Structures are given as structure tokens and as C-alpha cells.
C-alpha positions in Angstrom: 22.9 19.9 -9.5 24.7 21.7 -6.0 21.7 22.6 -4.3 19.9 18.8 -5.3 23.2 17.2 -3.9 22.7 19.6 -0.8 19.1 18.2 0.0 19.8 14.6 -0.3 22.2 15.3 2.3 19.4 16.7 4.6 17.1 13.6 3.0 19.9 11.0 4.5 20.0 12.2 7.9 17.0 11.8 10.5 19.1 14.1 13.1 19.8 16.7 10.6 17.3 20.0 10.0 17.3 21.4 6.6 17.5 25.0 6.7 14.2 25.9 6.5 13.5 23.4 9.6 12.4 20.3 8.1 13.0 16.7 8.9 12.9 14.8 5.2 13.1 11.1 6.8 10.1 12.2 9.1 7.9 13.7 5.9 8.8 10.6 4.0 7.1 8.3 7.1 3.9 10.5 6.7 4.0 9.5 2.9 3.8 5.9 3.9 1.1 6.3 5.8 -0.5 7.9 3.2 -0.1 4.7 1.1 -1.7 2.5 3.7 -5.5 1.5 3.6 -7.9 3.8 5.3 -8.6 3.3 8.9 -11.1 5.5 10.3 -12.3 6.7 14.1 -15.7 8.1 15.4 -16.2 9.2 18.8 -19.9 9.1 20.2 -21.6 10.2 23.5 -22.0 6.3 23.6 -18.3 5.1 22.8 -16.0 4.9 20.2 -16.1 3.1 16.6 -12.8 2.3 15.1 -13.3 0.9 11.1 -10.5 -0.1 8.7 -10.4 -1.0 5.3 -8.7 -4.4 4.6 -9.6 -5.3 1.2 -6.8 -8.0 0.2 -4.8 -7.9 -3.1 -5.6 -11.0 -4.3 -8.3 -13.5 -3.7 -6.2 -16.0 -2.5 -5.3 -14.3 0.8 -7.0 -15.5 3.8 -9.1 -12.1 5.0 -8.3 -12.9 8.6 -4.5 -12.8 8.2 -5.2 -8.9 7.4 -5.1 -7.2 11.0 -5.9 -3.9 11.0 -7.4 -3.4 14.2 -6.1 -4.4 17.5 -7.0 -4.8 21.0 -4.5 -3.1 23.4 -6.3 -3.4 26.6 -9.9 -4.7 27.6 -11.2 -0.8 26.9 -8.7 0.5 24.1 -8.8 -0.5 20.6 -6.1 0.5 18.0 -6.6 0.9 14.3 -3.4 1.5 12.1 -2.4 2.9 8.3 0.8 2.7 7.1 3.7 -0.1 7.5 1.8 -3.2 8.9 5.3 -4.1 10.6 5.8 -0.9 12.1 2.1 -0.9 13.4 2.6 -4.1 14.9 5.6 -2.9 17.2 4.1 -0.1 18.5 0.7 -2.2 19.2 3.1 -4.5 21.0 4.6 -1.2 23.0 1.1 -0.1 23.9 0.1 -3.3 25.2 3.0 -3.7 27.4 2.6 0.0 28.9 -1.1 -1.4 29.6 -0.1 -3.9 31.4 2.6 -1.8 33.5 0.3 0.3 34.3 -2.1 -2.3 35.5 0.4 -3.7 37.7 1.9 -0.8 39.2 -1.3 1.2 40.0 -4.0 -1.6 39.9 -6.2 0.5 37.3 -6.7 0.3 33.5 -4.4 2.9 31.9 -5.9 6.1 30.6 -6.7 6.6 26.8 -4.3 10.1 27.0 -1.9 8.6 28.9 -1.4 5.5 26.7 -1.5 7.6 23.6 1.2 10.2 25.4 3.4 6.7 26.3 3.6 5.8 22.2 3.7 9.1 20.9 6.9 9.8 23.2 8.4 6.4 21.9 7.6 7.2 18.5 9.5 10.6 18.9 12.6 9.2 20.3 13.1 7.7 16.4 13.0 11.1 14.9 15.8 12.4 16.7 18.2 8.6 17.1 21.4 8.4 14.7 21.2 5.0 13.1 17.5 4.5 13.3 14.2 5.8 11.4 10.6 7.1 11.9 8.0 4.8 12.0 6.1 4.6 8.9 2.6 4.4 10.3 0.0 6.1 11.9 -2.2 4.8 14.6 -5.9 5.8 16.0 -6.3 5.1 19.8 -9.8 5.1 20.8 -11.3 3.8 24.1 -13.5 4.6 27.2 -12.1 6.4 30.1 -14.2 6.8 33.6 -17.1 6.6 31.2 -15.9 9.0 28.7 -14.9 8.0 25.0 -11.7 9.5 23.9 -10.2 9.3 20.1 -6.5 10.1 19.5 -4.3 10.1 16.5 -0.7 9.5 16.3 1.8 10.9 13.9 5.0 9.6 12.9 6.7 13.1 14.3 5.3 11.8 17.6 2.5 14.3 17.9 -0.6 13.1 19.1 -4.0 14.9 18.3 -7.6 14.2 20.0 -10.3 14.1 17.7 -14.2 13.8 17.2 -13.7 11.7 14.1 -10.9 11.1 11.7 -9.6 9.3 9.0 -5.9 8.0 8.4 -3.9 6.4 5.5 -5.4 6.5 1.9 -7.8 9.2 0.7 -7.5 11.0 3.9 -8.5 14.7 2.5 -11.8 13.1 1.1 -12.8 10.8 3.6 -12.1 13.7 6.5 -14.2 16.3 4.2 -17.3 13.5 4.0 -16.7 12.9 8.1 -16.9 16.8 8.9 -20.1 17.0 6.6 -22.2 14.2 8.3 -20.5 14.2 11.8 -22.6 15.0 14.8 -22.2 15.2 18.3 -25.5 13.4 18.9 -24.5 10.2 17.2 -25.8 6.8 18.9 -23.0 4.0 18.7 -24.9 2.2 15.7 -25.0 5.6 14.0 -21.2 5.8 14.4 -20.6 2.5 13.0 -23.0 3.5 10.2 -20.9 6.8 9.7 -17.5 5.4 9.1 -18.9 2.2 7.1 -20.5 5.2 4.7 -17.2 7.1 5.0 -15.1 4.1 3.6 -17.6 3.6 0.7 -17.6 7.2 -0.4 -14.2 6.6 -1.4 -14.2 3.4 -3.1 -16.3 2.4 -6.3 -19.4 0.3 -5.6 -20.0 -1.0 -1.9 -18.1 -3.0 0.7 -17.8 -6.5 1.6 -18.0 -8.2 5.2 -14.6 -9.7 4.8 -13.0 -6.2 3.2 -13.4 -4.1 6.5 -13.0 -4.6 9.9 -15.1 -2.6 12.8 -15.0 -2.6 16.5 -16.2 -0.7 19.1 -15.9 0.4 22.8 -18.9 1.1 24.2 -19.4 3.7 27.1 -21.8 1.8 29.3 -19.3 -1.6 29.3 -16.1 -0.1 28.8 -15.1 -3.2 26.6 -13.5 -3.3 23.3 -15.7 -5.9 20.9 -14.6 -6.5 17.3 -17.7 -7.0 15.1 -18.0 -10.4 13.3 -18.8 -10.6 9.7 -22.4 -11.2 10.0 -22.6 -8.0 12.6 -21.0 -5.9 9.9 -22.9 -7.4 6.8 -26.2 -6.5 8.9 -24.8 -2.8 9.0 -23.8 -2.9 5.3 -27.4 -4.0 4.5 -29.3 -1.7 6.4 -27.1 1.5 5.3 -27.4 0.0 1.8 -23.8 -0.2 1.4 -23.1 -4.0 0.6 -21.2 -5.0 -2.7 -22.9 -6.8 -5.3 -21.2 -9.7 -7.4 -20.7 -7.3 -10.1 -18.8 -4.7 -7.6 -16.2 -7.4 -6.7 -15.1 -8.3 -10.0 -12.8 -5.3 -10.5 -12.3 -3.7 -7.2 -8.5 -4.7 -6.7 -7.2 -2.9 -9.5 -5.8 -0.1 -7.6 -4.7 -1.3 -3.9 -2.2 0.8 -2.0 1.2 -1.2 -1.5 0.9 -1.0 2.3 -1.8 -2.2 4.6 
């Protein structure tokens, strides 16, 4: 009982390290990320692809009200997994930093620069009393001087750069799929196909166009473009991933609690 009470004491304070050097609240924030539906990022020589599973828990919910991919600047997109409200706050922060950079320096903000601004902001909430960590992970993807870049942010405030990565539910399985099928020579369309195939690999049956968000940032145009449902359906049909009516009947039984 005494050992359990001691662990609870470390558990309650974000500013207190446990004897083995752990911040339990940060680890709990990572668990919140795992409860969110998956988001996937794929970097190709032609640009960056962001895809997010946004299956709703009820047929009465408007699919357009579930936002998992956001435009941060003309050349940057952000996908999230975890607590939606926390993600919104960080995305608003990223948008402000992007505009501040344009006003101050007269040029678009770099992808790495923006990611580190966001992760510095996240890190402050791991060492301030009376606050809690952000229970969300982000994928920040975009094009900087013609070069595609893809970063992940962690609730600890640590940035990681990836060629392809998954956050949220079923991360282990999705990451394994990406590692097995990723190639440095992918085109942008092939990157979209890989992201959709990865999402489909972790779900029973196929995917509905209104159950997933997909966005790209092309290296040529350096513009964030969110694919319409018709565009997504074309990719799903081309890769034999489109859900049938039979698949849709029972696919909402085990949805994560957070988006």
C-alpha cells in the first residue's frame, strides 16, 4: 500500500519526477493519443500526403463536423490524433506562428521551424504547475524550398522527422505496414494509395470516402490541397479499398473514444 501511495504522489504532479526518472502525466498523455483514431503521413519526392481516419460513431453525426486534417499555412498541413480540443489549440498556435513569420520576415515559415515552435510550446506544459500536458500528437507536413518535410510532435514536446509515420490507434500495426511497403521512389499518387492501404489494413472491410480525410502538399505547387470525397473515392476504387454496404453494417462497434 505504501508503494502504491508513493506512486500516486508522483502521478499527481506534472513537475515531479518519479525515482526512475519518469513523468507519469506525460505518459498518460501518450495513452490519450493511442485512444484517438489513426492519422498517417507519407513523404515522397513529389510531396507530402496526410491521411486521417475520421469514422463517426453514429450515422446521425455530420461527417464534415469531424476535422482531423487542417491547413496551417498555404504550404503546410497538420493531422492530429488524440484529444480534438487540444489539437485545435495547437493548430491555432501553429497558424499564428506562421502568420507572424510572414509579417516579420516576409516569407513562409519553414516546416522544421514551425514544428520546433509548436514542440517548444508543448514542452512548457510538461514543467509548469497547475497545467497538464497536451493529450494529442500532430503530424506536420509541408514543402520547404521545394523539399517535402514530415514531422511528428509528441506530448513530451519532442519533434521527430519521418519518411512515413502513423499516430493514434493501432500505431504498431500501421507502422509495420508502412515499413514493409514504403519506397523512396513513390509518386504523390502512390503515396496517397499507401496511406489509404495502411488505414484499410487496420480496419475490417473497406473504407468509405466520408470516413477518411486526405490532403497533399505538392513539391511543385507548394500548396496544401484537401481531396474531395469524389477524389478519395477514385483512389479507393483504383486500389480496391472501397467499402461495400455489407462492410458498413457493423464497422462502428469498436470506435476509439477520442478522435
